[in-house]
N, C-alpha and C positions, 0 to 999 in steps of 0.2 A: 335381314335388314329391312325388307318390305314389311314384315310382320311387326317389327319394332316401330317403324314409322307409322303404321296404322294404329298401334296402341297409343302412340304419342298424339296423333291427330284426333283421336276419338276421346281423349280426356275431356272432362267437363269444362275445364278452364280454357282450353284451346277453342272449343266450340263456342263457348260464351264470348270469348274475345272476338271471334270471327263475326258472330251475330252483332256484337256491339259496333264493330267497324262498319259493317254494312248499314246498320241503322244510322250511325253517325254520318256516313256519306249521304244517305237520303235526307237526313235532317239538314245537312249543309246545303243541299240543293234547294230545299224549302226556304231556308233563311236567305240564300242568294236571291231567290225569286221575290221574297218579301221585301228585301231592301231595294232591288233593282226595279221591280214592277209596281210597288205600292208606296214605300216610304220616300224614295228619291223623287218620284214625280210630284208628290205632295210638297216636299221641300223645294223642288224647282218651281212649283206654282207659287208658293209663298215668297220665294226670292225673285219673282218676276221672270220665270221661264229659264232660269239658269240650270244647266245640267252638269252635275259634278263630274260625270265621265269625260266631259270636254275640257275641264280645267287642266291647264298645263302651263309650264314655263318653257319657252323655246330658247334653247341655248344656241342653236345654229339653225337657221331656216333651211327648208328643203331647196334643192337646186337641180339643175339639169347638167349632166356631165358633158364632156366634149364629144362623146359618142352618142349623145341624145338620150342616154339612160337617166332615169330619175334617181336622184340621191335623196333619201328620206331625211326629214328634219330630225335634229337631235333635241329631244325635249324631256322635261321632267313632268310626268303626268301625275300630279298630286291629287287630282280629282278621283282617280281610281283608288288611290291610297285611302282617301276619305271614305269611299264606299266599303273598302275592306275593314276599316276601323269600325264602321257602323255594323257590319256583319259580325265582327268579333264581339262587340258589346252585346249584341242580341243573343249570340250563342252563349256567351259567358253568363248572361242574366238567366237564360233558360236553364242552363246547367245548375246555376246557383239555386234556382227555385226547385228544381228536381231533387238536388241533394238535400236542401232544407226540408222538403216534404218527407224524404226517406228518413232523415234523422229524427223528425218528429214522430214518425211511426215507430222507429226503433226505441225511442224514449218511452212511448206509451207501452210497448211490449215489455220493456225492462221494468217499468213502474208497476205493472200488473203483479198482484201477489202470486208468489210461487206456491204450487200445491205442497202441502206438508209431506215430508219424506215418509215413505212406507215404513212401518214398524218392522224391524227384523224378526225373523221366525223365533229365535231364541227368547227375545223379549216378550213376544206374544205368549210363548209357552210358560215363561215365568209369571206373567200376569194371570194366566189361567190357574196355575198352581196357587198363587196368592189368593185368588177369588175362592177357590175350593177350600183352602185352609180357613178363610174367613167365615165360610158357611158352617164349618164344623162346630159342634157345641163344646 
């Protein structure tokens, strides 16, 4: 069973998938940083200092319980949702551009003329016989 699992895990497709997932996770972290550390501060500056992370609609304000414990507020944090939508749009656009580039390369390779097929040995032999017969007087 261990041998069978090793064969499965070492297949090219599984390894490629693992590499893709790892790179995708790293790319996601980069996009999160881009949105949170670069794009959202610029949008906040343009909108007068508003931070989307703080945008929320409070359904029930926070309170203090009878025993003195804090009861957190119940709120809909739509600002975080806006951040995630921006993240998604950036990732989707980056993937679109990557796929578009790959498709263009594939089209160029397909458009390149294919080398002529090699002449079979029997056809070559028949051509030699024809040429020899043509040289005879």
